[in-house]
Short mmCIF file of the C-alpha atoms (twelve columns), coordinates in Angstrom:
data_MODEL
# 
_entry.id   MODEL 
# 
loop_
_atom_site.group_PDB 
_atom_site.id 
_atom_site.type_symbol 
_atom_site.label_atom_id 
_atom_site.label_alt_id 
_atom_site.label_comp_id 
_atom_site.label_asym_id 
_atom_site.label_seq_id 
_atom_site.Cartn_x 
_atom_site.Cartn_y 
_atom_site.Cartn_z 
_atom_site.pdbx_PDB_model_num 
ATOM 1   C CA . MET A 1   0.000   0.000  0.000   1 
ATOM 2   C CA . SER A 2   1.377   3.408  -0.928  1 
ATOM 3   C CA . LYS A 3   1.753   6.179  1.587   1 
ATOM 4   C CA . LYS A 4   -0.793  8.990  1.249   1 
ATOM 5   C CA . GLN A 5   0.672   12.390 0.555   1 
ATOM 6   C CA . THR A 6   -0.759  15.693 1.636   1 
ATOM 7   C CA . SER A 7   -0.158  19.289 0.688   1 
ATOM 8   C CA . LYS A 8   -0.915  22.274 2.902   1 
ATOM 9   C CA . ILE A 9   -2.044  25.733 1.849   1 
ATOM 10  C CA . GLU A 10  -2.122  28.258 4.670   1 
ATOM 11  C CA . LEU A 11  -3.948  31.604 4.820   1 
ATOM 12  C CA . ILE A 12  -3.195  34.211 7.474   1 
ATOM 13  C CA . VAL A 13  -5.626  37.116 7.978   1 
ATOM 14  C CA . GLY A 14  -4.535  40.062 10.128  1 
ATOM 15  C CA . LEU A 15  -7.565  41.875 11.581  1 
ATOM 16  C CA . ASP A 16  -7.988  45.332 13.046  1 
ATOM 17  C CA . GLU A 17  -9.892  46.008 16.286  1 
ATOM 18  C CA . ASN A 18  -13.203 45.797 14.359  1 
ATOM 19  C CA . ARG A 19  -12.226 42.450 12.796  1 
ATOM 20  C CA . ILE A 20  -11.761 44.047 9.353   1 
ATOM 21  C CA . PRO A 21  -8.929  42.437 7.345   1 
ATOM 22  C CA . GLU A 22  -5.813  44.612 7.335   1 
ATOM 23  C CA . THR A 23  -3.368  42.046 5.977   1 
ATOM 24  C CA . LEU A 24  -3.596  38.809 4.028   1 
ATOM 25  C CA . SER A 25  -0.795  36.378 3.387   1 
ATOM 26  C CA . TRP A 26  -0.579  32.833 2.142   1 
ATOM 27  C CA . SER A 27  1.885   29.986 1.989   1 
ATOM 28  C CA . ALA A 28  2.009   26.867 -0.173  1 
ATOM 29  C CA . GLN A 29  5.232   25.008 0.507   1 
ATOM 30  C CA . ASP A 30  4.799   22.655 -2.480  1 
ATOM 31  C CA . GLY A 31  4.537   25.682 -4.752  1 
ATOM 32  C CA . GLY A 32  7.495   27.492 -3.217  1 
ATOM 33  C CA . ILE A 33  5.269   30.216 -1.744  1 
ATOM 34  C CA . SER A 34  6.053   31.381 1.779   1 
ATOM 35  C CA . ASN A 35  4.149   34.152 3.545   1 
ATOM 36  C CA . GLN A 36  3.262   35.908 0.251   1 
ATOM 37  C CA . GLU A 37  1.325   39.156 0.753   1 
ATOM 38  C CA . ALA A 38  -2.080  39.486 -0.908  1 
ATOM 39  C CA . LYS A 39  -4.733  42.202 -0.936  1 
ATOM 40  C CA . ALA A 40  -7.756  40.031 -1.779  1 
ATOM 41  C CA . MET A 41  -8.816  36.389 -1.986  1 
ATOM 42  C CA . LEU A 42  -11.802 34.412 -3.154  1 
ATOM 43  C CA . LEU A 43  -11.996 30.815 -1.974  1 
ATOM 44  C CA . SER A 44  -14.748 28.401 -2.976  1 
ATOM 45  C CA . VAL A 45  -15.121 24.806 -1.878  1 
ATOM 46  C CA . TRP A 46  -17.754 22.325 -3.001  1 
ATOM 47  C CA . ASP A 47  -19.805 20.690 -0.250  1 
ATOM 48  C CA . ALA A 48  -20.870 17.435 -1.921  1 
ATOM 49  C CA . LYS A 49  -23.283 16.539 0.860   1 
ATOM 50  C CA . SER A 50  -25.340 19.735 0.612   1 
ATOM 51  C CA . LYS A 51  -24.570 20.235 -3.105  1 
ATOM 52  C CA . GLU A 52  -23.522 23.847 -2.665  1 
ATOM 53  C CA . ALA A 53  -20.493 26.065 -2.961  1 
ATOM 54  C CA . LEU A 54  -19.158 27.484 0.279   1 
ATOM 55  C CA . ARG A 55  -17.140 30.695 0.024   1 
ATOM 56  C CA . ILE A 56  -14.723 32.925 1.816   1 
ATOM 57  C CA . ASP A 57  -14.323 36.334 0.156   1 
ATOM 58  C CA . LEU A 58  -11.845 38.671 1.838   1 
ATOM 59  C CA . TRP A 59  -10.011 41.840 0.908   1 
ATOM 60  C CA . THR A 60  -7.932  44.251 2.912   1 
ATOM 61  C CA . LYS A 61  -9.338  47.650 3.735   1 
ATOM 62  C CA . ASP A 62  -6.589  49.290 1.663   1 
ATOM 63  C CA . MET A 63  -7.392  47.301 -1.515  1 
ATOM 64  C CA . PRO A 64  -7.937  49.954 -4.205  1 
ATOM 65  C CA . VAL A 65  -11.271 49.754 -6.043  1 
ATOM 66  C CA . ASP A 66  -9.596  49.868 -9.467  1 
ATOM 67  C CA . GLU A 67  -7.433  46.873 -8.499  1 
ATOM 68  C CA . MET A 68  -10.532 45.044 -7.160  1 
ATOM 69  C CA . LYS A 69  -12.207 45.484 -10.550 1 
ATOM 70  C CA . LEU A 70  -9.138  44.080 -12.304 1 
ATOM 71  C CA . PHE A 71  -8.956  41.222 -9.775  1 
ATOM 72  C CA . PHE A 72  -12.565 40.278 -10.510 1 
ATOM 73  C CA . TYR A 73  -11.992 40.442 -14.270 1 
ATOM 74  C CA . GLN A 74  -8.929  38.200 -14.054 1 
ATOM 75  C CA . THR A 75  -10.805 35.813 -11.742 1 
ATOM 76  C CA . LEU A 76  -13.713 35.583 -14.194 1 
ATOM 77  C CA . ILE A 77  -11.302 34.792 -17.047 1 
ATOM 78  C CA . ALA A 78  -9.616  32.118 -14.909 1 
ATOM 79  C CA . MET A 79  -12.995 30.623 -14.007 1 
ATOM 80  C CA . SER A 80  -13.857 30.426 -17.703 1 
ATOM 81  C CA . ASP A 81  -10.622 28.551 -18.377 1 
ATOM 82  C CA . THR A 82  -11.218 26.214 -15.424 1 
ATOM 83  C CA . PHE A 83  -14.799 25.590 -16.520 1 
ATOM 84  C CA . ASN A 84  -13.537 24.629 -19.969 1 
ATOM 85  C CA . ARG A 85  -10.895 22.237 -18.592 1 
ATOM 86  C CA . ALA A 86  -13.447 20.656 -16.238 1 
ATOM 87  C CA . THR A 87  -16.337 20.289 -18.691 1 
ATOM 88  C CA . GLN A 88  -14.943 20.635 -22.227 1 
ATOM 89  C CA . ASP A 89  -18.077 22.714 -22.933 1 
ATOM 90  C CA . GLU A 90  -16.660 24.997 -25.627 1 
ATOM 91  C CA . LYS A 91  -19.957 26.756 -26.346 1 
ATOM 92  C CA . MET A 92  -20.569 27.831 -22.747 1 
ATOM 93  C CA . THR A 93  -16.899 28.732 -22.316 1 
ATOM 94  C CA . ALA A 94  -17.184 31.068 -25.306 1 
ATOM 95  C CA . THR A 95  -20.303 32.619 -23.755 1 
ATOM 96  C CA . MET A 96  -18.462 33.133 -20.479 1 
ATOM 97  C CA . LYS A 97  -15.521 34.740 -22.324 1 
ATOM 98  C CA . ASP A 98  -17.961 37.053 -24.123 1 
ATOM 99  C CA . PHE A 99  -19.277 38.157 -20.742 1 
ATOM 100 C CA . CYS A 100 -15.699 38.736 -19.538 1 
ATOM 101 C CA . ASP A 101 -15.081 40.976 -22.553 1 
ATOM 102 C CA . TYR A 102 -18.315 42.857 -21.813 1 
ATOM 103 C CA . PHE A 103 -17.325 43.195 -18.135 1 
ATOM 104 C CA . ALA A 104 -13.902 44.589 -19.067 1 
ATOM 105 C CA . GLU A 105 -15.414 46.960 -21.619 1 
ATOM 106 C CA . LYS A 106 -17.988 48.371 -19.190 1 
ATOM 107 C CA . LEU A 107 -15.350 48.877 -16.494 1 
ATOM 108 C CA . GLU A 108 -12.899 50.285 -19.058 1 
ATOM 109 C CA . LEU A 109 -10.267 47.721 -18.101 1 
ATOM 110 C CA . LYS A 110 -9.020  47.205 -21.636 1 
ATOM 111 C CA . LYS A 111 -7.178  50.105 -23.184 1 
# 
């Protein structure tokens, strides 16, 4: 029997006196990441028992709005790519990419 391997991803959230995130950092030893600063994070996990996505959405209070818009755009693009790899549904992936283009256009993210 082979030995099970595990990998650990760690998130550290520094809070102010009102429990508002001031700092975010993450580590993933297998990926060579150690205490890397971040300004925002979106984490989703699938609960198979309840058949629903559970989320943690955090951003620091000094995250600029223009960077948050760019973060969301890049996240939507990445989700489109992940959806395609997971489902091979080219038609819906193209629809999602069209929305991403629309999103970027409306927020004037593309110059």
